[in-house]
Backbone as CSV, one residue per row, in Angstrom:
resi,resn,N_x,N_y,N_z,CA_x,CA_y,CA_z,C_x,C_y,C_z
1,MET,7.646,9.095,-16.191,8.353,8.803,-15.559,7.624,8.443,-14.521
2,VAL,5.931,8.653,-14.440,5.355,7.836,-13.811,5.025,6.135,-13.264
3,LYS,5.329,6.030,-14.847,6.239,4.640,-15.045,6.651,3.844,-14.106
4,ILE,8.286,4.185,-14.280,8.997,4.725,-13.624,8.831,3.785,-11.966
5,LEU,8.664,5.074,-11.459,8.353,5.537,-10.115,7.583,4.502,-9.710
6,ALA,6.562,4.397,-10.211,5.879,2.867,-10.058,5.522,1.794,-10.124
7,TRP,6.616,1.507,-11.013,7.168,-0.122,-10.481,8.407,0.063,-9.735
8,ILE,8.975,1.139,-9.314,10.313,1.453,-8.442,8.757,1.271,-7.105
9,PHE,8.160,1.113,-6.857,6.786,0.809,-5.552,6.684,-0.375,-5.428
10,ILE,6.374,-0.896,-6.900,5.625,-2.681,-6.399,7.458,-2.856,-6.289
11,PHE,8.020,-2.778,-7.032,9.431,-4.109,-6.299,9.363,-3.917,-5.453
12,PHE,9.484,-2.504,-5.379,9.924,-2.182,-3.126,8.972,-2.763,-1.856
13,ASN,7.553,-2.619,-2.857,6.615,-3.417,-1.495,6.707,-5.089,-1.918
14,ILE,6.891,-5.400,-2.571,6.804,-7.264,-3.180,7.825,-7.055,-1.756
15,TYR,9.101,-6.447,-1.935,10.200,-7.105,-1.199,9.815,-6.979,-0.047
16,MET,10.143,-5.733,0.166,9.786,-5.198,1.805,8.134,-6.503,2.474
17,GLY,7.320,-5.832,1.375,6.020,-7.426,1.701,6.645,-8.972,2.168
18,GLY,7.361,-8.912,1.187,8.358,-10.612,1.196,9.236,-10.696,2.387
19,ASN,9.504,-9.513,2.700,10.541,-9.840,4.264,9.642,-10.206,4.952
20,PHE,8.787,-9.680,4.799,7.859,-8.790,6.325,7.351,-10.888,6.447
21,PHE,6.613,-10.847,5.199,5.977,-12.530,5.558,6.443,-13.791,5.486
22,LEU,8.277,-13.659,5.500,8.484,-14.312,5.657,9.445,-14.722,7.275
23,ASN,9.506,-13.016,7.783,9.166,-13.025,9.366,8.353,-13.887,10.199
24,ALA,7.568,-13.203,9.726,5.369,-13.967,9.462,5.813,-15.241,10.513
25,ILE,6.305,-15.867,8.700,6.001,-17.583,8.657,6.986,-18.342,9.664
26,GLY,8.199,-17.574,10.194,8.731,-17.843,10.718,10.095,-18.231,10.003
27,ILE,10.097,-18.189,8.741,11.526,-18.253,8.083,12.990,-17.260,8.581
28,LEU,12.431,-16.352,8.015,13.253,-15.273,8.931,12.566,-14.821,10.300
29,GLN,13.920,-14.183,10.872,13.848,-13.705,12.458,14.584,-12.327,12.755
30,ASP,14.705,-11.530,11.604,15.286,-10.440,12.114,13.953,-9.475,11.938
31,SER,13.141,-9.700,13.100,11.742,-8.303,12.380,12.355,-7.848,13.943
32,LYS,11.582,-6.150,13.920,11.889,-5.201,15.237,10.551,-5.261,15.544
33,TYR,9.505,-5.893,14.722,8.131,-5.722,15.474,7.642,-6.643,15.613
34,SER,6.401,-6.736,16.742,5.612,-7.934,17.027,5.273,-9.071,16.208
35,VAL,4.829,-9.805,16.098,4.274,-10.400,15.248,3.495,-9.995,14.730
36,GLY,2.413,-9.274,15.234,1.329,-8.769,15.075,1.015,-7.746,13.155
37,ALA,2.075,-7.175,14.204,2.209,-5.690,13.566,3.198,-6.216,12.323
38,THR,3.821,-7.798,12.100,4.659,-7.895,11.211,4.013,-8.019,10.229
39,ARG,2.913,-8.879,10.452,1.583,-9.986,9.620,0.857,-8.769,9.278
40,LEU,0.457,-7.773,9.492,-0.696,-6.631,9.364,0.935,-6.275,7.836
41,TYR,1.796,-5.891,8.480,2.382,-5.277,7.255,2.664,-6.074,5.867
42,ALA,2.694,-7.280,5.917,3.194,-8.294,4.477,2.171,-8.425,4.083
43,VAL,0.784,-8.540,4.996,-0.610,-8.396,3.811,-0.946,-7.333,3.250
44,LEU,-0.496,-5.975,4.139,-0.416,-4.844,3.387,0.159,-4.510,1.992
45,LEU,1.595,-4.688,2.499,2.715,-4.507,1.079,2.477,-5.005,0.458
46,LEU,2.324,-6.524,0.482,1.820,-7.405,-0.916,0.504,-7.211,-1.394
47,ALA,-1.254,-6.639,-1.126,-2.010,-6.503,-1.341,-2.078,-5.375,-1.926
48,MET,-0.991,-4.455,-1.384,-1.363,-3.735,-2.152,0.142,-2.979,-3.524
49,ALA,1.003,-3.594,-3.775,1.342,-4.070,-4.640,1.278,-5.608,-6.008
50,GLY,0.379,-5.995,-5.253,-1.114,-6.766,-6.102,-1.555,-5.973,-6.930
51,ALA,-2.369,-4.643,-6.125,-3.170,-3.794,-6.807,-2.405,-3.535,-7.825
52,SER,-1.525,-2.740,-7.359,-0.568,-1.942,-8.285,0.059,-3.230,-9.489
53,VAL,-0.259,-3.906,-10.257,0.541,-4.812,-10.519,-0.483,-5.110,-11.551
54,TYR,-1.654,-5.043,-10.984,-3.099,-4.705,-11.665,-3.599,-3.821,-12.615
55,LEU,-2.908,-2.365,-11.940,-3.428,-1.582,-12.484,-2.563,-1.144,-13.708
56,MET,-1.546,-1.813,-13.520,-0.469,-1.220,-14.417,-0.388,-2.153,-15.490
57,VAL,-1.042,-3.686,-15.021,-0.744,-4.447,-16.262,-1.949,-4.308,-17.135
58,ALA,-2.610,-4.435,-16.532,-4.329,-4.719,-16.831,-4.868,-3.673,-17.482
59,LYS,-4.751,-2.880,-16.996,-4.974,-0.631,-16.815,-4.608,0.168,-17.702
60,SER,-3.333,-0.236,-17.144,-2.174,1.240,-18.147,-3.159,2.238,-17.321
61,ASN,-2.663,2.046,-16.071,-3.661,3.068,-14.962,-1.864,3.766,-14.395
62,ALA,-1.147,4.403,-15.024,0.458,4.001,-13.822,0.001,5.196,-11.890
63,LYS,-0.785,6.175,-13.005,-0.560,7.409,-11.576,-0.902,6.974,-10.466
64,MET,-3.096,6.074,-10.963,-3.162,5.079,-9.351,-2.549,4.092,-9.239
65,ALA,-1.531,3.142,-10.042,-0.586,2.403,-9.612,0.348,2.650,-8.896
66,LEU,0.594,3.776,-9.167,1.600,4.513,-7.968,1.516,5.677,-6.478
67,TRP,-0.495,6.716,-7.084,-0.592,6.407,-5.622,-0.820,5.374,-4.241
68,ILE,-1.595,4.314,-5.055,-1.111,2.614,-4.394,-0.159,2.851,-3.461
69,GLY,1.050,2.315,-4.285,1.801,1.915,-3.341,2.462,3.044,-3.101
70,ALA,2.567,4.022,-3.378,2.423,5.095,-1.976,1.348,5.157,-0.824
71,GLY,0.747,4.343,-1.659,0.089,4.566,-0.063,-0.727,3.502,1.081
72,ALA,0.737,2.814,0.700,1.244,0.757,1.671,1.848,1.836,2.832
73,TRP,2.934,2.587,2.072,3.440,3.357,3.949,2.822,4.868,4.032
74,VAL,1.999,5.135,3.698,1.507,6.363,4.509,0.484,5.469,5.632
75,LEU,-0.113,4.406,5.039,-1.406,3.390,5.797,0.094,2.725,6.874
76,ILE,1.715,2.503,7.039,2.214,2.100,7.420,2.774,3.376,9.274
77,PHE,2.790,4.409,7.741,3.641,5.367,9.067,2.336,5.692,9.321
78,PHE,1.837,5.472,9.861,-0.551,6.411,10.755,-0.234,4.917,11.535
79,ILE,0.356,3.629,11.215,0.071,2.795,12.228,1.649,2.541,13.764
80,LEU,2.477,3.221,12.210,3.263,2.940,13.747,3.046,4.396,14.921
81,LEU,2.428,5.365,14.108,2.087,6.772,14.824,1.489,6.237,15.852
82,ALA,-0.226,5.673,15.525,-0.719,5.181,16.734,0.158,3.859,17.823
83,ASN,0.760,3.628,17.131,0.925,2.843,17.568,2.339,3.260,19.044
84,MET,3.050,4.583,18.046,4.113,4.757,19.489,3.283,5.384,20.384
85,ILE,1.528,6.185,19.984,1.297,6.831,21.159,0.780,6.237,21.868
86,PHE,-0.352,5.197,21.202,-0.734,4.432,22.901,-0.063,2.703,22.194
87,GLY,0.857,3.042,22.743,1.447,2.019,22.821,1.338,1.998,24.836
88,LYS,1.464,0.278,25.143,2.428,0.617,26.633,3.822,-0.267,26.268
89,TYR,4.801,1.358,27.085,5.871,0.547,27.312,6.072,0.629,28.110
90,ASN,6.565,-1.164,28.747,6.663,-1.383,29.785,7.680,-1.566,30.393
């Protein structure tokens, strides 16, 4: 069950990270976030997905891959929360 959840997070992180990456380089134009936030989310999601794939394939550590895959979304949540608290809405 842990392996299945880890692979679901990996594929979802790759999909969302790819979407943010395409928005950051200008191919897609459907991002609701600023350019800096879009780039940060793309790097964060793709890097965490890459680390999760490495742990699943090379190290066979599904539990850590699941934590890293879910950790990306926890970090994004805190970044959005900080942006809402400290952002200037004029």
